[in-house]
Every structure is written in C-alpha cells, then in structure tokens.
C-alpha positions in Angstrom: 0.0 0.0 0.0 1.6 3.3 -1.0 1.1 6.4 1.1 0.0 8.9 -1.4 -0.8 8.3 -5.1 -1.2 11.0 -7.9 -3.8 10.7 -10.7 -4.4 13.2 -13.2 -6.7 13.7 -16.1 -9.6 15.8 -17.8 -12.4 13.6 -16.5 -15.1 15.1 -18.6 -18.3 13.2 -18.7 -17.3 11.0 -15.7 -18.0 7.2 -16.8 -17.5 3.7 -15.6 -13.9 3.7 -16.9 -13.1 6.8 -14.5 -14.9 4.8 -11.8 -12.9 1.7 -12.3 -9.6 3.8 -12.6 -10.2 5.6 -9.2 -11.5 2.8 -7.3 -8.3 0.5 -8.3 -6.2 3.5 -7.3 -7.6 3.5 -3.8 -6.9 -0.2 -3.5 -3.2 0.7 -3.7 -3.0 4.0 -1.9 -3.9 5.3 1.5 -4.6 8.8 0.1 -5.2 9.6 -3.6 -4.6 13.3 -5.1 -6.7 13.6 -8.2 -5.7 16.4 -10.5 -8.3 17.6 -12.8 -7.2 19.3 -16.0 -8.2 23.1 -15.8 -10.8 24.6 -17.8 -8.4 26.4 -20.3 -6.4 23.2 -21.2 -9.6 20.9 -21.3 -11.3 23.5 -23.6 -8.3 23.0 -26.1 -9.0 19.6 -26.3 -12.6 19.9 -26.9 -14.9 23.1 -26.3 -17.7 20.5 -25.2 -15.8 19.6 -21.9 -17.7 20.5 -18.7 -16.3 23.1 -16.4 -13.8 22.0 -13.7 -16.4 22.2 -10.9 -18.8 20.1 -12.5 -16.2 17.7 -13.5 -15.0 17.5 -9.8 -18.7 17.2 -8.6 -19.3 14.1 -11.1 -15.9 12.5 -9.8 -17.2 13.0 -6.0 -20.3 11.2 -6.8 -18.7 8.0 -8.0 -16.3 7.5 -4.9 -17.6 5.4 -2.3 -18.7 7.4 0.8 -16.1 5.6 3.2 -13.4 6.6 0.7 -13.9 10.2 0.4 -11.9 11.3 3.2 -8.9 9.5 1.3 -9.3 11.6 -1.7 -8.3 15.3 -2.3 -8.7 17.5 -5.6 -6.7 20.2 -7.3 -6.2 21.7 -10.8 -4.0 20.4 -13.4 -2.5 23.2 -15.5 -0.1 21.2 -17.5 1.0 17.6 -18.5 3.2 17.1 -15.3 1.5 19.0 -12.8 3.0 18.6 -9.3 4.3 15.1 -10.1 8.0 16.4 -11.1 8.6 17.8 -7.6 6.0 16.5 -5.2 7.8 15.8 -2.0 5.3 13.3 -0.4 3.8 11.1 -3.5 5.3 7.8 -3.9 3.1 6.4 -6.6 1.3 7.6 -9.8 -1.3 5.8 -11.6 -1.8 5.7 -15.5 -3.1 3.8 -18.4 -0.9 2.4 -21.2 -1.5 5.8 -23.2 -0.1 7.9 -20.5 2.7 5.6 -19.4 5.3 7.6 -21.4 4.5 10.7 -19.5 5.0 9.0 -16.2 8.2 7.6 -17.2 9.2 11.2 -18.3 8.1 12.4 -14.9 10.4 10.0 -13.0 13.3 10.9 -15.4 12.8 14.5 -14.4 12.5 13.4 -10.6 16.0 11.7 -11.0 17.6 14.5 -12.7 16.4 16.6 -9.8 18.0 14.0 -7.1 14.5 12.9 -6.2 13.1 9.4 -5.8 11.1 8.1 -8.6 7.4 7.2 -8.3 6.1 3.7 -8.4 4.0 3.5 -11.8 1.0 1.7 -11.3 -0.5 1.0 -14.7 -4.3 0.2 -15.1 -6.2 -1.6 -17.9 -9.0 0.6 -19.6 -12.6 -0.3 -18.9 -14.5 -1.4 -22.0 -18.1 -1.2 -23.1 -20.5 -3.5 -24.4 -19.0 -3.4 -27.9 -15.7 -4.4 -26.3 -14.0 -1.0 -27.1 -12.6 1.4 -24.7 -15.1 3.6 -22.6 -13.8 7.1 -23.2 -15.2 10.6 -22.9 -14.6 11.5 -26.5 -16.9 8.5 -27.5 -19.6 10.0 -25.0 -19.1 13.5 -26.5 -19.4 12.1 -30.1 -22.6 10.4 -29.2 -21.6 6.8 -29.5 -21.9 5.5 -26.0 -23.6 6.3 -22.6 -21.3 6.6 -19.4 -21.7 2.9 -18.9 -20.2 2.1 -22.4 -23.6 0.9 -23.8 -24.1 1.9 -27.4 -26.9 4.1 -27.9 -28.1 2.7 -31.2 -27.0 -0.9 -32.5 -27.0 -1.9 -36.2 -29.4 -4.7 -35.3 -32.1 -2.0 -34.1 -32.8 -1.2 -37.8 -32.8 -4.8 -39.5 -36.5 -4.1 -39.8 -39.0 -1.2 -39.9 -39.9 0.5 -36.7 -43.5 1.3 -36.4 -45.4 3.9 -34.3 -47.6 2.6 -31.5 -50.2 4.2 -29.2 -47.8 4.0 -26.3 -45.2 5.9 -28.4 -47.7 8.4 -29.4 -48.4 9.3 -25.8 -44.6 9.6 -25.1 -44.4 12.1 -28.1 -47.4 14.1 -27.2 -45.6 16.8 -25.2 -43.0 18.3 -27.3 -39.4 17.9 -26.1 -37.3 20.9 -26.3 -37.7 24.7 -25.9 -40.6 26.4 -27.9 -39.6 29.6 -29.6 -42.8 31.4 -30.4 -43.6 33.2 -33.5 -46.6 33.9 -35.9 -47.1 31.4 -38.9 -47.3 34.5 -41.3 -43.6 35.4 -40.3 -41.5 32.1 -39.4 -38.2 34.2 -39.4 -39.3 35.7 -36.0 -39.3 32.3 -34.2 -36.3 30.9 -36.1 -34.3 34.0 -35.2 -35.1 33.4 -31.5 -34.2 29.7 -32.0 -30.9 30.7 -33.8 -30.1 33.2 -31.0 -30.2 30.3 -28.4 -27.7 28.0 -30.1 -24.1 27.9 -29.4 -22.1 29.2 -32.4 -20.2 26.1 -32.9 -23.2 23.6 -32.5 -24.3 21.3 -35.4 -27.7 22.4 -36.5 -30.2 19.9 -37.8 -33.5 21.0 -39.4 -36.5 19.0 -39.7 -39.5 20.0 -42.0 -39.6 22.0 -45.3 -41.0 25.2 -43.7 -38.1 25.2 -41.2 -35.2 24.4 -43.7 -36.7 27.1 -46.1 -37.0 29.7 -43.3 -33.5 29.1 -42.1 -32.1 29.4 -45.8 -33.9 32.6 -46.0 -32.0 33.7 -42.9 -28.6 32.8 -44.6 -28.2 29.7 -42.1 -27.7 26.5 -43.9 -28.4 23.7 -41.7 -25.6 20.9 -41.1 -28.3 18.5 -41.8 -31.9 19.1 -43.3 -34.7 16.8 -43.8 -37.6 17.6 -46.0 -40.7 15.6 -47.4 -42.5 18.3 -49.6 -45.2 18.5 -46.9 -46.5 20.7 -44.2 -49.3 19.8 -42.1 -49.6 16.6 -44.0 -50.5 18.8 -47.2 -48.2 19.4 -50.3 -46.2 22.5 -49.8 -45.6 24.4 -53.0 -42.6 26.5 -51.5 -40.5 23.3 -51.3 -39.2 23.8 -54.9 -37.6 27.0 -53.7 -35.4 25.3 -51.2 -32.0 25.9 -52.8 -30.2 22.5 -52.8 -27.1 23.6 -54.0 -26.4 25.0 -50.4 -25.8 21.4 -49.6 -22.8 19.4 -50.3 -24.9 16.0 -50.3 -28.2 15.5 -51.3 -29.7 12.0 -50.8 -33.2 10.4 -50.7 -34.8 7.9 -48.3 -38.2 6.3 -48.4 -39.9 6.6 -45.0 -43.8 6.2 -44.7 -45.7 8.2 -42.1 -45.7 6.6 -38.6 -42.5 4.5 -39.5 -38.8 4.6 -39.2 -37.2 2.7 -41.9 -33.8 1.1 -42.3 -33.1 3.2 -45.4 -33.9 6.5 -43.3 -31.7 5.3 -40.7 -28.7 4.6 -43.0 -29.2 7.8 -44.8 -29.3 9.8 -41.4 -26.0 7.8 -40.4 -24.3 8.8 -43.5 -25.3 12.6 -43.0 -24.1 12.4 -39.4 -20.7 10.8 -40.4 -20.3 13.6 -43.1 -20.4 16.1 -40.1 -16.7 15.0 -39.5 -15.7 16.4 -42.9 -17.7 19.4 -42.3 -20.1 18.5 -45.2 -23.6 19.7 -45.2 -26.4 17.1 -46.2 -29.9 17.4 -47.6 -32.1 14.4 -47.0 -35.3 14.1 -49.2 -37.8 11.8 -47.6 -40.2 10.3 -49.8 -43.3 9.8 -47.2 -42.8 11.7 -43.9 -39.8 12.9 -41.8 -41.8 13.8 -38.8 -40.2 10.7 -36.7 -36.5 11.3 -37.8 -35.4 13.2 -34.6 -35.6 10.0 -32.7 -32.9 8.6 -35.0 -30.9 11.7 -35.3 -30.4 12.3 -31.7 -29.3 8.7 -31.2 -26.8 9.3 -33.8 -25.4 13.0 -33.2 -22.8 14.1 -31.3 -23.7 15.9 -28.0 -24.5 19.6 -28.0 -26.1 19.2 -31.4 -29.4 21.0 -31.8 -32.6 19.8 -33.7 -34.9 22.3 -34.8 -38.7 21.5 -36.1 -41.7 23.5 -36.4 -44.5 23.5 -33.9 -47.7 24.4 -36.2 -49.4 27.6 -34.9 -47.0 28.3 -32.2 -43.3 28.6 -33.7 -40.4 26.3 -33.5 -38.8 24.0 -31.1 -35.2 23.4 -30.5 -33.8 20.4 -28.7 -30.3 19.9 -27.5 -28.7 16.4 -28.2 -27.4 15.6 -24.7 -27.2 12.3 -22.8 -30.8 12.7 -21.4 -32.2 13.1 -24.7 -30.4 10.2 -26.2 -31.6 8.0 -23.1 -35.3 9.3 -23.9 -35.0 8.2 -27.5 -33.7 5.1 -27.0 -36.5 4.2 -24.7 -38.9 5.6 -27.5 -37.2 3.3 -30.1 -37.4 0.3 -27.7 -41.2 0.8 -27.3 -41.9 0.9 -31.2 -43.0 -2.2 -32.8 -41.0 -3.8 -35.4 -41.8 -5.0 -38.9 -39.4 -7.6 -40.3 -41.2 -8.5 -43.4 
C-alpha cells in the first residue's frame, strides 16, 4: 500500500472507466490526489468539456462514501502538474496511453535528485462493444457513461412502427419552444438561432423550417424535407436551394414509421459532419419521426430544430438525457421484419 498516489486527467463526462480507475487506485494508495485538468486546457481538447467544478462534482459522486476522506482534488495546469517535484507522493497511476508521460516524470525527478514514483498501470474499462469507454466517445454520441451503445445496427434490421404507447410519449414536445406567428417564420427561427451556441451542429427537420433558415442565410448541417407541411403538399418546397448542401440524398420512410433506409441515410449524414459536409435528405413519405434516429446518432450539443404548427419552432439539444429518452422511445416501437 502506497502512502500517497497521484492521478491526473480531464475527467469529462465521468464514466465507468473513470470509476474503475479511481477505485483501483484507492486499493493501492492510502490517500489519492486527483488532479483535474483546468478549464483552459480542457477546452483546447474539446470545447464541449464541462467546467472544472462540474467535473469534480461528478467524480465525487462515484467515490464510495467511506473512501471520500482519502481523496483530495486540485487543478492540473499542464501535462506534469506537481508530479515532477511532489515531495510526499510515492506512486502515480496511469493507463498504457499515459505511461510514457509518467516515465518522463520519473526521469525529471531523478535528474533533480528525487526518488522516482512507483508507476501503477491500469487497464482501460471496456463497453458493451468491447471498445474502450472514453469521454470522447461519449461526446461524439456513440456510447453512454456505462459504455452502452445508444444505437445498434440490429435496431434497424426491420422497420420501426409507431404505437399508441409511443404516441403518448411524443404528445408533449421535447425541447424549448420559440414562439412566433405563422405569417412570419423568421421571428421564431431568429429566436431559436440566438439560443444556439455558435459551434453547435444544427439539424433542421421540416420543409418550412429548412426554407426559413435558408432565407436567414443559415444553412443547416443536416436538413430533412418531405414536400409537405401539416400533411399537405407545400409548394414552396421547390424553392429550397439544394445547391447550398454538399450532399443531397433520398430515403423512403412512410408516415408513422422509421425505416432502415432512413436510418442509413441519417447515419451517413451524421458521419459527413466529421468532414464538415452539409447534407440534405429528401424523404419520400414523412420525416416527422426522424429526430428520434438523429438524436441517437448525433454528437452531444448538436441541436435539432423543427416546427410547432401555430406556435413557432422547437429546439432540442442532443445531450445524454435526450439520447436515453430516444432510446426508450425506439425500444417501445413495434418492429416489422417483413
């Protein structure tokens, strides 16, 4: 048992891997110092990282109550932190990917006539797909904090069908309503855009919403149209400038359903975000249920905008709660494998 161990990291979106690492470290150390990367450094890795206080609070929640007195926290401002000159530490905890940094710390300590730290190397925790549970995979929207995939390929081997149970779940709009008259969609859309962070992916669902955003010189990163509004043909659909999009694709999706074709087309559009390509999906049928699929696929902090007839537009941020809600909705839908 070591007297005092050091553990550093960003610890964003604290997950099962972090819990495993910390609990294993406490089995080796009487006291554990957790050095959490500063906000400035964390934001250079990913602007979506939570602030330092929130990251610390999340860590405290996963530590067993009887072990909390054995843990202390501080701010990590660089790669080495206090490790190169810490007089009381005798161990440092890492994973294989940070082992080289720990070896460099010991080299510097020995140069400074200090005793080297015992390096304790921990294995990564892995999710249901056998891949490493990481904060980046959580931010990218692939897994939850336990390492479970939000959507599996098997989820869309058949067509998902709306049920009465799901209709009840969808009756209350999820998200924030931005009010505005139907005679001037720009009013509600402008309010919606003002509420969205400048670096968020914007996904627009519905012909009126897509057309309105383009008129405001905002080209959504992903847009879905079906030529309809309020279940009637909408003549202004032909005025939507398809040249504003890098990719234009089509998908068949009857009303009240989510087809494998829509799923694959949405997945391709989301993957195209990595290459900064904007996608327009022209749906043959109806796109009303597409936000369920999109939220499951999108990176966190993306925003979906869709119209609320007679009231304005709704924005919904893709966060972990949204993804879990959509996962529940998807599981509640019937499956047609024919």
